[in-house]
N, C-alpha and C positions, 0 to 999 in steps of 0.2 A: 569786757563790758562793751556792748554795742551802744552806739549813739541812738537817741530817739529820732524820729522823723523831724521833730521840731528843731533839734540840734543840727541835723544834717541840712535842713533848710537855712538855718542861721549861717552855717559854714558857706553855703552857696552864695548867700547875700554878702558875706564878708569878702569873699573872693572877688566880687565885682565892685566893691565899694572902696575906691582908691583913697577917699578921705580917711576912712577908718584905718586902712593899712598904713597910711602915712603917719598917723598918730601913735601907732604901736612901736614898741622897741624891737630891736633885731631878734631877740630871743622869742618874743611873742609871734613875730612874723614867721619865724622858722617853724614854730609849733603849729600855727594855722596852716602853713604850707604842707606840713606832714599830714595833718588831719585831712586836708582836702585830697591829697594824693591817696591816702588810705581809703577815703570814701570812694574815690573814683575806682580804685582797684576792687573794692567790695562790690560796687555796682557792676563792674565788668564781669566779675565771677558770678554774681547772681543772674545776670543776663545770659551768660554761657550755660548755667544750670537750667534756666528756663527754656532756652533753645534746645538743650539736650532732652528735656522732658517732652517738649512738643514734638521732637523728632521720633520719639518712641511711641 
């Protein structure tokens, strides 16, 4: 299941909101960290695909 654009925007906000991260427990922080890393990897792959399309 892919995250919606709204969910991805929320993750970006969470990453930069130190107050929210401080209030979360360790397990929640690990989950958010994994989600952000997954999001970044998906964005990297999409960018690579887009560049590949443009090159052709």
